[in-house]
Each structure stands twice: as C-alpha cells, then as structure tokens.
N, C-alpha and C positions, 0 to 999 in steps of 0.2 A: 686498238686491235688492228692487226695487219691483214691485208687482203691475201687470201690463200688459194682461191680456186683457179684452176687452169694455169698453174705455175709449176715449174720444175721442182724437184726435191729441194728442201730448204730447212733451216732450223725453225722450230716453232717457239713462239713466245709463251711465257707462263700463263697469260690470260687469253691466248688464242682460242678460237672455236674449232673443234674437231668434228669430223663426220665419218670418215672411212672406217668401216668395220674390219676386224681381223679376218684374213682369209682362212678358210677351213683347211685343216691339216690333211694332206693327201699322202697316203702310203702307197707307193708304186709297187706293183708286182715285179719280181726279179725279171730282168731281161735287158735288151738293148733299147736305147732311147736316143732320139735326136735331142740336142740341147743347144742353148745359146748362153754365152758367157755374159752374166749380168753385172759383174763387178769383181774386184779383188782387194784384199788388204795385205799390206806388208806387215810382217811380224817376225818374231824370233822364237824358235823352238828351244825350250829350256828343259833338259831331262830332270826327272824326279830324282833327288839325291838318294832316296831310300831304294829306288828301283830304277836305275838310269837307263835300262834297255840298251839297244845296240847303237842308236843314233845320238851322236854328241850334239852339243849346242850348235845351232846353225840358223841361217835365215830361212823363213818360210813364207809362202804366199798362200793365203786362204782365198780360194776362188769360189764365187757363187755362180752356180749354173742353174738355169731355168729349164724345166722340162714341162712342156704343154701336153695335156691329155684331154680327153673328152670331159673328165671330171674337174678340170681346172689346171692351174700351174703349181708344180712343186718346185721349190728352190732348195737345192742341196749345196752344202759347203764341202769343199774338197781341198785338203791340205797338200801343198806341193813343197817338199823340203829341198832347199838348195844345198845339196851335199852330193859328193861324188858317188856315194853308195846308192843314191836314188836318182841318178842321172837318167836311167831308162824311163822312169815315170815322168820326168820332165820332158824327155823326148816324145813320149807317147802323147802327152797333153798338147804340145806344140804341133805334133803330127796330126792329131785328131782335128785340130782347128785349121789345118791346111797350111801352116807356116813352116813346117819342117818336112823334108823328104827323108825316107829311110836311108840310112848309111851316110847322110851328108851332115856336115856341121851346121849349127845355127847359133847365132848370137841372140839370146833371149831378149825380146822387146816387149816388156809388160804393158807399155802404153798402147799397144795395138790389139790387145786381146778382147777388150769389151766389145760385145756385138758379134764376136766370132761364133761360128756354129760348128758342131761336130756330133759324133756319136759316142756314147759311153755305155758301159755295162753297169747296171744298177743292181745291187744286192741288198740284203737285209742284215741288220745287226740288232742284238738285244742288249739293252742297257737298263739296269734297275727294273727289270721286268717289262719294259716297254720296247716295242719294235720301231726301228728307224731305218730309213734308206741310207745307203752309202755308195759312193762311186767305187766300183771294184776295178775297173779298167777303162782307159781311153783307147779308142781304136783309130788307126790310120784309115782314111777313106777307102783305100784299095782293099782293106781287110773286112769291109762291112758288106753283109748280104742284106740289102735293103728290104727284102721280103720278110726278114726276121726282126725289123725295127718296129717295136710295139706302137709307137706314136707317129709313124710315118704319115698316115692319112690325116691325122689331126693337125700336124704341123703344116701340111700342104693346105688344108682348109683354112686354118688360121691365117696363113700368109695370103691366100686369095681374098679372104674377107678384109684384111688390113689394106691390101692393095686397092680393093674396090672402094673402101671407105675413104682412103686418101685421094683417090681419083675423084670421087664425088665432092670432096672438100676443096678440090683444086690444089692439093698439096702433093709434093713428090714423096714417094715411099722410100725411106732410107734402107729398106731391106730387112728391117726388124719386125718380126711377126709376133714378138712376145711383149 
C-alpha cells in the first residue's frame, strides 16, 4: 500500500486505502462571484453531425473555477472555444483574471492561469430536469461593483484564515485562499 496522507494529488493504486468523502453539491444563486482558477484541460470541440450548430471543430479549454461561499466551495466547468467567433469570450476570461487590458492584444498563456482570480456572473441552466450552475460572463475588474459580489466577504474571511494558518505553521502563504 502506498503512503497517501499529506501529499499532493496523485494516482491511486487499486489496493490503496481511501478516506475523503465527496463534497456536497452546492447550487449557487444567480449573481456575481469571486473565483479562482483551479485547473484546465485542453480538448477539442467536435460538432454533432446531426445538429452541427454554428461553431465548427476547434480547440477548447475546459477551465475549472472554484467559488467559495459560506456553504462551501462550488467548482464550475467553463468551456472556452479557441475560435475567432468566440474571441470576445476568450478576451473576457483573460481580462477577468487580470492578464488582458481592454482594447489591447494579448498572447494567451495558459500555463499562467491556475491560481488566478477574477469575478464571473453565475447563472442557472436546467438539464434533464435538474438545475446546474453555469458561467454566464467573465468581468473585467474595472467593470465589477464589489458591493454586488455575493461572496466578497466569504473570500476575504477565507483568505484571512488561510494567511493566519500559514503564519502559525511558519509557512508563507502563496496567495491561494481556496
């Protein structure tokens, strides 16, 4: 059996011991939320041959964003299609995390997005009779009214608690509150 406690993410062996329970599903009310980029996956969008829609085959990034609230953390998946027709959505994402300025060009650097923070608008969608959250928009920092961000206080408290914990442990905080 492999030693697994207090280690970073890793592959599990077939005979390993597991302990961590699944996190409760959190359905966020619609609104603006602070988020942190938890990860991303490179993929490819392939249109359905029977109903191809407007977007042709193209590269896509599936970004995982964490939203911390008093109820816990919700992780949302957000698809970003690398196509000229969705360039505005790509600009909004990189603008929201502070890497792009309005009206200025930016060479996308996907290696630098993990840990980045921003604000997004979360909405609801219904699929097979169940409700789910989805990212409706990413907002440039200058377009955000912080008084309307629903988890603004929770993120600050979480950050302060993490900073205090790291200080007590004699470790430096890397700025990640999630």
